[in-house]
One Martini backbone bead per residue (centre of mass of N, CA, C, O) as a GRO file, in nm:
protein
  157
    1MET     BB    1  -0.619  -2.017   2.686
    2PRO     BB    2  -0.573  -2.325   2.640
    3ARG     BB    3  -0.718  -2.594   2.476
    4PHE     BB    4  -0.473  -2.776   2.570
    5ASN     BB    5  -0.299  -2.960   2.759
    6ASP     BB    6   0.044  -2.907   2.705
    7ILE     BB    7  -0.030  -2.709   2.454
    8PRO     BB    8   0.097  -2.477   2.277
    9GLU     BB    9  -0.030  -2.135   2.213
   10ILE     BB   10  -0.071  -1.874   1.998
   11GLU     BB   11  -0.183  -1.571   2.055
   12PRO     BB   12  -0.343  -1.312   1.965
   13GLU     BB   13  -0.181  -0.993   1.859
   14LEU     BB   14  -0.283  -0.625   1.874
   15ASN     BB   15  -0.004  -0.496   1.930
   16GLY     BB   16   0.171  -0.221   1.760
   17ALA     BB   17   0.409  -0.179   1.918
   18GLY     BB   18   0.706  -0.138   1.721
   19LEU     BB   19   0.583  -0.130   1.449
   20ARG     BB   20   0.624  -0.159   1.087
   21ILE     BB   21   0.417   0.000   0.834
   22GLY     BB   22   0.306  -0.067   0.508
   23ILE     BB   23   0.134   0.126   0.246
   24VAL     BB   24  -0.071   0.040  -0.039
   25MET     BB   25  -0.241   0.271  -0.262
   26SER     BB   26  -0.489   0.318  -0.466
   27ARG     BB   27  -0.629   0.575  -0.691
   28PHE     BB   28  -0.846   0.409  -0.782
   29ASN     BB   29  -1.118   0.493  -0.644
   30GLN     BB   30  -1.037   0.715  -0.423
   31TYR     BB   31  -1.263   0.745  -0.218
   32VAL     BB   32  -1.248   0.453  -0.119
   33CYS     BB   33  -0.943   0.445  -0.053
   34GLU     BB   34  -0.956   0.666   0.164
   35GLY     BB   35  -1.141   0.500   0.350
   36LEU     BB   36  -0.943   0.269   0.393
   37LEU     BB   37  -0.712   0.443   0.506
   38SER     BB   38  -0.860   0.553   0.749
   39GLY     BB   39  -0.914   0.280   0.884
   40ALA     BB   40  -0.619   0.182   0.900
   41THR     BB   41  -0.475   0.419   1.045
   42GLY     BB   42  -0.659   0.436   1.289
   43GLU     BB   43  -0.597   0.146   1.391
   44LEU     BB   44  -0.294   0.161   1.417
   45LEU     BB   45  -0.295   0.390   1.629
   46THR     BB   46  -0.478   0.249   1.837
   47ARG     BB   47  -0.258  -0.007   1.849
   48GLY     BB   48   0.043   0.165   1.864
   49VAL     BB   49   0.127   0.285   1.608
   50LYS     BB   50   0.343   0.497   1.488
   51PRO     BB   51   0.345   0.740   1.258
   52GLU     BB   52   0.662   0.699   1.185
   53ALA     BB   53   0.588   0.370   1.124
   54ILE     BB   54   0.438   0.487   0.870
   55GLN     BB   55   0.397   0.401   0.516
   56ILE     BB   56   0.287   0.574   0.223
   57ALA     BB   57   0.182   0.444  -0.096
   58THR     BB   58   0.107   0.523  -0.432
   59VAL     BB   59  -0.100   0.402  -0.704
   60PRO     BB   60  -0.290   0.389  -0.978
   61GLY     BB   61  -0.358   0.069  -0.932
   62ALA     BB   62  -0.410  -0.261  -0.852
   63LEU     BB   63  -0.179  -0.379  -1.044
   64GLU     BB   64   0.055  -0.202  -0.886
   65ILE     BB   65   0.075  -0.308  -0.593
   66PRO     BB   66   0.282  -0.553  -0.589
   67LEU     BB   67   0.542  -0.395  -0.658
   68ALA     BB   68   0.542  -0.205  -0.416
   69LEU     BB   69   0.543  -0.430  -0.207
   70GLN     BB   70   0.809  -0.561  -0.292
   71THR     BB   71   0.988  -0.317  -0.237
   72MET     BB   72   0.920  -0.294   0.061
   73ALA     BB   73   1.002  -0.579   0.145
   74ARG     BB   74   1.309  -0.553   0.044
   75SER     BB   75   1.397  -0.322   0.245
   76GLY     BB   76   1.345  -0.417   0.563
   77ARG     BB   77   1.142  -0.185   0.713
   78PHE     BB   78   0.912  -0.411   0.763
   79ASP     BB   79   0.664  -0.617   0.929
   80ALA     BB   80   0.424  -0.502   0.747
   81LEU     BB   81   0.155  -0.504   0.505
   82ILE     BB   82  -0.075  -0.295   0.304
   83ALA     BB   83  -0.353  -0.338   0.087
   84LEU     BB   84  -0.520  -0.081  -0.114
   85GLY     BB   85  -0.846  -0.108  -0.280
   86ALA     BB   86  -1.074  -0.076  -0.581
   87VAL     BB   87  -1.289  -0.317  -0.735
   88ILE     BB   88  -1.538  -0.238  -0.973
   89ARG     BB   89  -1.785  -0.340  -1.142
   90GLY     BB   90  -1.850  -0.370  -1.474
   91GLU     BB   91  -1.909  -0.448  -1.830
   92THR     BB   92  -1.644  -0.618  -1.808
   93TYR     BB   93  -1.375  -0.845  -1.771
   94HIS     BB   94  -1.176  -0.665  -1.609
   95PHE     BB   95  -1.258  -0.731  -1.319
   96GLU     BB   96  -1.147  -1.020  -1.308
   97LEU     BB   97  -0.859  -0.963  -1.384
   98VAL     BB   98  -0.788  -0.764  -1.156
   99SER     BB   99  -0.873  -0.930  -0.914
  100ASN     BB  100  -0.692  -1.180  -0.965
  101GLU     BB  101  -0.408  -1.046  -1.009
  102GLN     BB  102  -0.376  -0.887  -0.747
  103GLY     BB  103  -0.410  -1.126  -0.556
  104ALA     BB  104  -0.178  -1.300  -0.668
  105GLY     BB  105   0.045  -1.089  -0.628
  106ILE     BB  106   0.024  -1.059  -0.322
  107THR     BB  107   0.075  -1.355  -0.252
  108ARG     BB  108   0.352  -1.379  -0.384
  109VAL     BB  109   0.494  -1.169  -0.209
  110THR     BB  110   0.445  -1.294   0.062
  111LEU     BB  111   0.599  -1.565   0.001
  112ASP     BB  112   0.868  -1.462  -0.129
  113GLU     BB  113   0.925  -1.240   0.127
  114SER     BB  114   0.818  -1.309   0.414
  115ILE     BB  115   0.550  -1.114   0.443
  116PRO     BB  116   0.299  -0.958   0.571
  117ILE     BB  117  -0.019  -0.923   0.388
  118ALA     BB  118  -0.289  -0.715   0.381
  119ASN     BB  119  -0.591  -0.756   0.205
  120GLY     BB  120  -0.764  -0.435   0.117
  121VAL     BB  121  -0.913  -0.526  -0.149
  122LEU     BB  122  -1.184  -0.440  -0.304
  123THR     BB  123  -1.466  -0.646  -0.437
  124THR     BB  124  -1.735  -0.511  -0.621
  125GLU     BB  125  -2.041  -0.443  -0.776
  126ASP     BB  126  -2.049  -0.147  -0.636
  127ASP     BB  127  -2.030   0.158  -0.489
  128ASN     BB  128  -2.205   0.102  -0.239
  129GLN     BB  129  -2.047  -0.138  -0.131
  130ALA     BB  130  -1.776   0.007  -0.103
  131GLU     BB  131  -1.868   0.234   0.092
  132PHE     BB  132  -1.977   0.044   0.316
  133ARG     BB  133  -1.679  -0.120   0.351
  134MET     BB  134  -1.420   0.058   0.373
  135HIS     BB  135  -1.360   0.107   0.674
  136GLN     BB  136  -1.367  -0.187   0.778
  137LYS     BB  137  -1.152  -0.303   0.585
  138GLY     BB  138  -0.920  -0.127   0.686
  139LEU     BB  139  -0.929  -0.216   0.979
  140GLU     BB  140  -0.886  -0.524   0.922
  141ALA     BB  141  -0.612  -0.494   0.784
  142ALA     BB  142  -0.463  -0.381   1.027
  143GLN     BB  143  -0.511  -0.619   1.215
  144ALA     BB  144  -0.377  -0.835   1.036
  145ALA     BB  145  -0.096  -0.710   1.028
  146ILE     BB  146  -0.039  -0.716   1.329
  147GLU     BB  147  -0.091  -1.013   1.389
  148MET     BB  148   0.117  -1.127   1.178
  149ALA     BB  149   0.369  -0.989   1.285
  150ASN     BB  150   0.352  -1.119   1.569
  151LEU     BB  151   0.353  -1.411   1.475
  152GLN     BB  152   0.623  -1.414   1.332
  153LYS     BB  153   0.788  -1.345   1.582
  154ALA     BB  154   0.698  -1.591   1.751
  155LEU     BB  155   0.790  -1.816   1.545
  156ARG     BB  156   1.105  -1.707   1.552
  157ALA     BB  157   1.170  -1.738   1.874
   0.00000   0.00000   0.00000
């Protein structure tokens, strides 16, 4: 239902049928990342993305995610990408550095390559927060990837 008479509006579309989705997952904090992956892949399948239309690549840590995303984006094989990782605060400044740089890198790839990337990289204070949020964050990243892939298609039509 449009908000205003005579003004077209593109409605959110969460049907993943026919979409090709790439996932880059960090192996650092692997237990949490596997939880993110479970949430994301489960939601992609539930929303109609075929298993053969999903490609998973793993990287050592969160800082390596943007390069793998860039390579996937440039391949032209995907409608959207998902970044999954977990940056958990420690006792050093490293947390801020990794959190900021991985986020900036993902945004840069999104804009430079004109492909939707759902940022499912958790940045938490401790392991408990990460474990509590992992499944839901993965699910939400999958939904964002599907919605944005469909939006891009609609905007280009």
